[in-house]
N, CA, C and O atoms as a GROMACS GRO file, in nm:
protein
  296
    1UNK      N    1   9.554  14.074  12.342
    1UNK     CA    2   9.729  14.134  12.319
    1UNK      C    3   9.733  14.086  12.198
    1UNK      O    4   9.704  13.976  12.152
    2UNK      N    5   9.803  14.251  12.122
    2UNK     CA    6   9.862  14.234  11.993
    2UNK      C    7  10.041  14.269  12.017
    2UNK      O    8  10.093  14.369  12.065
    3UNK      N    9  10.099  14.153  11.966
    3UNK     CA   10  10.254  14.178  11.940
    3UNK      C   11  10.260  14.216  11.800
    3UNK      O   12  10.205  14.143  11.718
    4UNK      N   13  10.322  14.323  11.762
    4UNK     CA   14  10.370  14.364  11.665
    4UNK      C   15  10.521  14.339  11.623
    4UNK      O   16  10.601  14.321  11.715
    5UNK      N   17  10.569  14.338  11.492
    5UNK     CA   18  10.705  14.294  11.467
    5UNK      C   19  10.718  14.430  11.438
    5UNK      O   20  10.632  14.516  11.415
    6UNK      N   21  10.892  14.440  11.446
    6UNK     CA   22  10.954  14.529  11.432
    6UNK      C   23  11.068  14.509  11.497
    6UNK      O   24  11.137  14.407  11.485
    7UNK      N   25  11.102  14.628  11.586
    7UNK     CA   26  11.186  14.642  11.681
    7UNK      C   27  11.220  14.485  11.769
    7UNK      O   28  11.126  14.446  11.839
    8UNK      N   29  11.300  14.429  11.769
    8UNK     CA   30  11.317  14.317  11.803
    8UNK      C   31  11.338  14.269  12.007
    8UNK      O   32  11.439  14.279  12.077
    9UNK      N   33  11.216  14.225  12.039
    9UNK     CA   34  11.206  14.238  12.174
    9UNK      C   35  11.199  14.099  12.250
    9UNK      O   36  11.160  14.008  12.177
   10UNK      N   37  11.233  14.062  12.394
   10UNK     CA   38  11.201  14.002  12.462
   10UNK      C   39  11.060  13.948  12.478
   10UNK      O   40  10.989  14.043  12.510
   11UNK      N   41  10.998  13.852  12.471
   11UNK     CA   42  10.882  13.854  12.465
   11UNK      C   43  10.826  13.671  12.525
   11UNK      O   44  10.913  13.585  12.513
   12UNK      N   45  10.709  13.634  12.574
   12UNK     CA   46  10.718  13.541  12.672
   12UNK      C   47  10.601  13.452  12.526
   12UNK      O   48  10.556  13.514  12.430
   13UNK      N   49  10.579  13.307  12.552
   13UNK     CA   50  10.583  13.163  12.450
   13UNK      C   51  10.432  13.235  12.458
   13UNK      O   52  10.381  13.233  12.346
   14UNK      N   53  10.374  13.277  12.525
   14UNK     CA   54  10.215  13.342  12.524
   14UNK      C   55  10.199  13.403  12.423
   14UNK      O   56  10.112  13.369  12.343
   15UNK      N   57  10.257  13.478  12.409
   15UNK     CA   58  10.267  13.641  12.297
   15UNK      C   59  10.321  13.601  12.198
   15UNK      O   60  10.290  13.675  12.104
   16UNK      N   61  10.412  13.493  12.157
   16UNK     CA   62  10.473  13.438  12.035
   16UNK      C   63  10.349  13.370  11.965
   16UNK      O   64  10.300  13.407  11.859
   17UNK      N   65  10.304  13.252  12.053
   17UNK     CA   66  10.214  13.180  12.001
   17UNK      C   67  10.096  13.284  11.978
   17UNK      O   68   9.993  13.231  11.936
   18UNK      N   69  10.091  13.413  11.995
   18UNK     CA   70   9.931  13.473  11.913
   18UNK      C   71  10.006  13.572  11.798
   18UNK      O   72   9.945  13.642  11.716
   19UNK      N   73  10.142  13.564  11.809
   19UNK     CA   74  10.230  13.648  11.698
   19UNK      C   75  10.202  13.521  11.611
   19UNK      O   76  10.138  13.548  11.510
   20UNK      N   77  10.230  13.407  11.624
   20UNK     CA   78  10.215  13.322  11.511
   20UNK      C   79  10.113  13.255  11.504
   20UNK      O   80  10.131  13.150  11.443
   21UNK      N   81   9.983  13.274  11.551
   21UNK     CA   82   9.872  13.198  11.520
   21UNK      C   83   9.888  13.061  11.551
   21UNK      O   84   9.854  12.966  11.480
   22UNK      N   85   9.940  13.058  11.658
   22UNK     CA   86   9.942  12.882  11.720
   22UNK      C   87   9.903  12.875  11.872
   22UNK      O   88   9.847  12.975  11.917
   23UNK      N   89   9.916  12.815  11.922
   23UNK     CA   90   9.845  12.752  12.049
   23UNK      C   91  10.006  12.739  12.205
   23UNK      O   92  10.117  12.686  12.212
   24UNK      N   93   9.950  12.792  12.262
   24UNK     CA   94  10.049  12.806  12.354
   24UNK      C   95  10.168  12.669  12.408
   24UNK      O   96  10.286  12.685  12.438
   25UNK      N   97  10.094  12.547  12.407
   25UNK     CA   98  10.174  12.411  12.358
   25UNK      C   99  10.222  12.362  12.240
   25UNK      O  100  10.243  12.242  12.223
   26UNK      N  101  10.239  12.439  12.165
   26UNK     CA  102  10.303  12.420  12.036
   26UNK      C  103  10.418  12.484  12.037
   26UNK      O  104  10.513  12.441  11.972
   27UNK      N  105  10.426  12.601  12.113
   27UNK     CA  106  10.536  12.689  12.126
   27UNK      C  107  10.617  12.641  12.285
   27UNK      O  108  10.735  12.644  12.321
   28UNK      N  109  10.522  12.608  12.336
   28UNK     CA  110  10.641  12.526  12.413
   28UNK      C  111  10.699  12.374  12.386
   28UNK      O  112  10.775  12.306  12.456
   29UNK      N  113  10.645  12.349  12.277
   29UNK     CA  114  10.711  12.215  12.227
   29UNK      C  115  10.818  12.251  12.107
   29UNK      O  116  10.922  12.189  12.083
   30UNK      N  117  10.765  12.379  12.029
   30UNK     CA  118  10.867  12.414  11.986
   30UNK      C  119  11.038  12.453  12.048
   30UNK      O  120  11.147  12.407  12.012
   31UNK      N  121  11.001  12.565  12.163
   31UNK     CA  122  11.102  12.584  12.198
   31UNK      C  123  11.174  12.474  12.261
   31UNK      O  124  11.290  12.454  12.225
   32UNK      N  125  11.104  12.377  12.380
   32UNK     CA  126  11.122  12.268  12.428
   32UNK      C  127  11.239  12.169  12.324
   32UNK      O  128  11.346  12.134  12.374
   33UNK      N  129  11.204  12.129  12.173
   33UNK     CA  130  11.225  12.040  12.102
   33UNK      C  131  11.350  12.136  12.009
   33UNK      O  132  11.391  12.103  11.898
   34UNK      N  133  11.384  12.235  12.069
   34UNK     CA  134  11.503  12.330  12.005
   34UNK      C  135  11.454  12.437  11.849
   34UNK      O  136  11.505  12.535  11.794
   35UNK      N  137  11.330  12.352  11.823
   35UNK     CA  138  11.308  12.407  11.689
   35UNK      C  139  11.251  12.615  11.696
   35UNK      O  140  11.220  12.666  11.588
   36UNK      N  141  11.247  12.683  11.798
   36UNK     CA  142  11.249  12.792  11.819
   36UNK      C  143  11.342  12.866  11.934
   36UNK      O  144  11.347  12.848  12.056
   37UNK      N  145  11.401  12.938  11.864
   37UNK     CA  146  11.548  12.986  11.979
   37UNK      C  147  11.430  13.052  12.082
   37UNK      O  148  11.337  13.131  12.068
   38UNK      N  149  11.492  12.968  12.200
   38UNK     CA  150  11.418  13.001  12.313
   38UNK      C  151  11.519  12.960  12.467
   38UNK      O  152  11.578  12.852  12.467
   39UNK      N  153  11.529  13.038  12.570
   39UNK     CA  154  11.589  13.024  12.724
   39UNK      C  155  11.476  13.034  12.807
   39UNK      O  156  11.377  13.104  12.788
   40UNK      N  157  11.501  12.954  12.906
   40UNK     CA  158  11.382  12.995  13.010
   40UNK      C  159  11.502  13.063  13.128
   40UNK      O  160  11.624  13.071  13.131
   41UNK      N  161  11.381  13.108  13.223
   41UNK     CA  162  11.425  13.236  13.325
   41UNK      C  163  11.320  13.167  13.437
   41UNK      O  164  11.202  13.192  13.456
   42UNK      N  165  11.408  13.071  13.502
   42UNK     CA  166  11.358  12.981  13.617
   42UNK      C  167  11.250  12.881  13.548
   42UNK      O  168  11.293  12.792  13.475
   43UNK      N  169  11.144  12.893  13.565
   43UNK     CA  170  11.054  12.769  13.472
   43UNK      C  171  10.951  12.860  13.383
   43UNK      O  172  10.847  12.807  13.344
   44UNK      N  173  10.983  13.016  13.348
   44UNK     CA  174  10.931  13.064  13.239
   44UNK      C  175  10.990  13.079  13.084
   44UNK      O  176  11.080  13.162  13.071
   45UNK      N  177  10.961  13.030  13.003
   45UNK     CA  178  11.006  13.042  12.837
   45UNK      C  179  10.984  13.172  12.821
   45UNK      O  180  10.885  13.241  12.842
   46UNK      N  181  11.099  13.197  12.778
   46UNK     CA  182  11.150  13.333  12.680
   46UNK      C  183  11.168  13.322  12.534
   46UNK      O  184  11.202  13.216  12.481
   47UNK      N  185  11.148  13.417  12.476
   47UNK     CA  186  11.215  13.414  12.339
   47UNK      C  187  11.210  13.580  12.301
   47UNK      O  188  11.213  13.677  12.376
   48UNK      N  189  11.198  13.569  12.116
   48UNK     CA  190  11.239  13.718  12.100
   48UNK      C  191  11.157  13.683  11.934
   48UNK      O  192  11.161  13.597  11.846
   49UNK      N  193  11.090  13.809  11.962
   49UNK     CA  194  11.035  13.887  11.777
   49UNK      C  195  11.148  13.828  11.719
   49UNK      O  196  11.128  13.755  11.622
   50UNK      N  197  11.273  13.846  11.762
   50UNK     CA  198  11.327  13.851  11.587
   50UNK      C  199  11.324  13.711  11.578
   50UNK      O  200  11.309  13.664  11.465
   51UNK      N  201  11.339  13.600  11.720
   51UNK     CA  202  11.341  13.471  11.678
   51UNK      C  203  11.277  13.405  11.579
   51UNK      O  204  11.314  13.351  11.475
   52UNK      N  205  11.116  13.431  11.664
   52UNK     CA  206  10.978  13.410  11.592
   52UNK      C  207  11.010  13.442  11.420
   52UNK      O  208  10.988  13.357  11.334
   53UNK      N  209  11.057  13.562  11.394
   53UNK     CA  210  11.071  13.600  11.292
   53UNK      C  211  11.189  13.523  11.202
   53UNK      O  212  11.158  13.526  11.083
   54UNK      N  213  11.252  13.489  11.215
   54UNK     CA  214  11.344  13.370  11.212
   54UNK      C  215  11.294  13.221  11.136
   54UNK      O  216  11.306  13.166  11.027
   55UNK      N  217  11.230  13.193  11.277
   55UNK     CA  218  11.134  13.055  11.237
   55UNK      C  219  11.061  13.054  11.128
   55UNK      O  220  11.059  12.955  11.056
   56UNK      N  221  10.970  13.192  11.094
   56UNK     CA  222  10.895  13.192  10.995
   56UNK      C  223  10.948  13.194  10.897
   56UNK      O  224  10.897  13.130  10.805
   57UNK      N  225  11.058  13.259  10.876
   57UNK     CA  226  11.160  13.261  10.768
   57UNK      C  227  11.226  13.141  10.688
   57UNK      O  228  11.239  13.119  10.567
   58UNK      N  229  11.272  13.056  10.826
   58UNK     CA  230  11.292  12.892  10.792
   58UNK      C  231  11.182  12.826  10.740
   58UNK      O  232  11.207  12.754  10.643
   59UNK      N  233  11.074  12.829  10.774
   59UNK     CA  234  10.956  12.748  10.765
   59UNK      C  235  10.941  12.755  10.576
   59UNK      O  236  10.934  12.667  10.490
   60UNK      N  237  10.942  12.933  10.568
   60UNK     CA  238  10.914  12.945  10.437
   60UNK      C  239  10.990  12.873  10.363
   60UNK      O  240  10.944  12.798  10.276
   61UNK      N  241  11.109  12.884  10.384
   61UNK     CA  242  11.253  12.804  10.298
   61UNK      C  243  11.249  12.670  10.275
   61UNK      O  244  11.284  12.615  10.170
   62UNK      N  245  11.187  12.594  10.418
   62UNK     CA  246  11.130  12.458  10.375
   62UNK      C  247  11.048  12.438  10.304
   62UNK      O  248  11.081  12.368  10.208
   63UNK      N  249  10.921  12.477  10.309
   63UNK     CA  250  10.845  12.458  10.215
   63UNK      C  251  10.869  12.462  10.061
   63UNK      O  252  10.843  12.385   9.968
   64UNK      N  253  10.926  12.577  10.072
   64UNK     CA  254  10.995  12.622   9.917
   64UNK      C  255  11.046  12.518   9.865
   64UNK      O  256  10.985  12.456   9.778
   65UNK      N  257  11.189  12.474   9.918
   65UNK     CA  258  11.206  12.409   9.902
   65UNK      C  259  11.119  12.189   9.884
   65UNK      O  260  11.162  12.086   9.833
   66UNK      N  261  11.030  12.214   9.936
   66UNK     CA  262  10.979  12.091   9.930
   66UNK      C  263  10.892  12.070   9.815
   66UNK      O  264  10.872  11.971   9.746
   67UNK      N  265  10.826  12.235   9.809
   67UNK     CA  266  10.770  12.213   9.649
   67UNK      C  267  10.847  12.210   9.517
   67UNK      O  268  10.798  12.176   9.409
   68UNK      N  269  10.976  12.251   9.538
   68UNK     CA  270  11.028  12.273   9.390
   68UNK      C  271  11.100  12.154   9.393
   68UNK      O  272  11.158  12.128   9.287
   69UNK      N  273  11.119  12.039   9.524
   69UNK     CA  274  11.156  11.891   9.468
   69UNK      C  275  11.002  11.822   9.442
   69UNK      O  276  10.985  11.736   9.355
   70UNK      N  277  10.895  11.867   9.528
   70UNK     CA  278  10.790  11.754   9.464
   70UNK      C  279  10.774  11.795   9.302
   70UNK      O  280  10.753  11.700   9.226
   71UNK      N  281  10.783  11.960   9.231
   71UNK     CA  282  10.772  11.980   9.094
   71UNK      C  283  10.879  11.893   8.996
   71UNK      O  284  10.847  11.841   8.889
   72UNK      N  285  11.020  11.891   9.058
   72UNK     CA  286  11.106  11.877   8.978
   72UNK      C  287  11.050  11.666   8.944
   72UNK      O  288  11.095  11.602   8.848
   73UNK      N  289  10.963  11.614   9.036
   73UNK     CA  290  10.956  11.466   8.987
   73UNK      C  291  10.826  11.490   8.887
   73UNK      O  292  10.801  11.394   8.815
   74UNK      N  293  10.756  11.583   8.876
   74UNK     CA  294  10.619  11.601   8.782
   74UNK      C  295  10.710  11.594   8.633
   74UNK      O  296  10.652  11.603   8.525
   0.00000   0.00000   0.00000
């Protein structure tokens, strides 16, 4: 299954895991701990392609800040 980013849509955590290249248990952990915006429909987690894009942007920002801090120490 291939999930293309573009027009935001609601997706399963399995689709989100494929989109981000991580395991399904990792996606469940990210969703349940609130790191990835997601919601439950009864017992099934859902998120959106927009939430995945936001998560990636935030991770890039955090990594960039960490690199800058490390370089400032040198």
